[in-house]
N, C-alpha and C positions, 0 to 999 in steps of 0.2 A: 339859926332860925330867927325869924322876926319876932320881937317881943313888944307888946303894948303900942303898936302902930309907930314905932320908932323907925326912922329911915334906915335903909340898909346901905352902908358904905362899903363898896367892894370894887372890884376891878372895872366895873362898868361906869361908876360915878364920874369918871374923868372924861367920858365921851360926850360928844354932841351929835346932832343930826348931820353935821358936816363931815363926820368921819365916814370912811368907806364902809359899806354894808358888811363886807366880809370881816372887817376888824370888829365891828359891833357884834356880829354873830359869834366870832371866836371868843370874845370876852364874855358874852352871855353863857356860852357852853362852859367856859372855864370857871365862871362864877358859880354856876350850878354844881359843877364837879367839886369845887373847893367846899361849898356849903354842905353837900352830902357827905363828903369824906370827913369833914370836921365832926359832923353829927355821929357818924359811924364810929370814929375814934373815941369820942366821948362815951358813947353807949357801950362799946366793948370794954373800955376801962372801968366804967361804973358797974356794969352787970357781971363781967367775968374777970376783971383784973388782968386783962391782956391787952397788948398793943396791936394796932393794925398790922404792922409787919410780921408779928408772931402769928397772928390769925392767917395772914396771906401765905406764910411758909407752910403752915399746917394744911391749908387748902390745896397747895401744890402736892403735898405728900398724900393727901386723901385721894387725889386723882391717880396716884402711882403707888399702889400698895406694896410693890416690890422695892420701893425706895428710889431716891434720886441722888446722884453724885452732887457734891457741894458745888462744883462748877456749873452743873446744869441748873441747880436752884438759883445760883447767882444770875445766870442768863435769863431764866424765866421771870425772876422778880425784878430784873433790871437794876440790881444793886451790886456793890463790890463783894468780893469773896470775904473780906473782913467783916462786913455787915452780916453775911450769912453765918459766919463762924460765931459771932456774938449772939445772934438770935438762937442758933442751934444750941450753944452752951446753956443759955437760959432754959430752953425747953427740955434739954437733957437733964438739967438739975431737978426739974419738976417731974421727971420721968414720963414726959409726953412724947419724946422722940428718943431714938437710939441711933448711935453711929455704928456702922459696921465696915470693916475693911472691904474694899471693892475687890471682887473676885478676879476681875480682868486687869486691874492695875493696883498693885499693893501699896503704891504711894498715895492713892486716893481713898476717900471714904464715901460711902452711901449713907443716907439718912432715911429713916422710915418712922412712921408713927408707931408707938407702942399701942397695945390694946386700950390702955387708959387714955392715950392721946386720941385714938380713934373715937372713943366714947365722948370725950370732952369736945372734940371738934364737931361731932354730929349734933350735939346739944347746941353749941354756939351757932352752927350753920343754919339750923332751923329758925332760931331767933333772929339771926342776921337777915334771913330771907323775909321774915315778917316785917322787919324794920324797913327794908327796901320797898316792899309792897306798900307800906304805910306812907313813905315819902313820895311815892308816885300815885297815891290814891286820888289826887286832885285831877288826874287825867282819865278820860274814858279809854277803854280797851282799844277802840279804833284809833284814837290819838296816839297811844303808845305804839301801836303797830306802824302808824304813819311816820312817827319820829324815828323808830327803829330802822325803817326802810331808807329814810333820808340820810341818817347817819351811816348806814351801810354803803350808800353811794359815795359819801365823803371818804370813808375808809378804803373803798375800792380805788378811788381816784388817787389817794395818798400812797397806795401800794403799787402804783404804776411806776415804771422806770423814770428817773429824773428828766430825761430828754422829753418824755411825753408831758410831764408837768410843765416844763419850760414852754412847749408849744401851746398848751392850753392857756398859759398865762398871757402869751402874745395875743391869743384870740380874745381873751377877756378885755384886753386893753383897747381892742378895735371896736 
């Protein structure tokens, strides 16, 4: 976050008006994401002594009280299985999650929140939501809705098959 009117040096500072509008927009979105994520990481560490990946893993498990297999957690969090194992080991040592043999595949394990993990996550999630609301408090509700809809359009476009993206790129060039 900006301190004492110091300039912010981020991904956008290397751009000029000569750069393509889409590139400027991408770097603006990325800069905002990086700034928000850094602030959330700092606050989680200072307030709860937890990392963002550990918080994210607990969030996934909160949505699936029956538990999730390690491989499914890896896919959902878009990290390697080794990362999931390390995070799970830490949370298990703190008695916030428990590993259970998967009933469908004895070679696999499912992970679920313990009652203590569920209580801890509920407390953290409420505070986290307040932080996010605070960070977006500079925008009116109508502006947030508009931005949400615009980003939904981007997401829908990005989820189209690659051939459709190639066609629209050709149309943008003309």
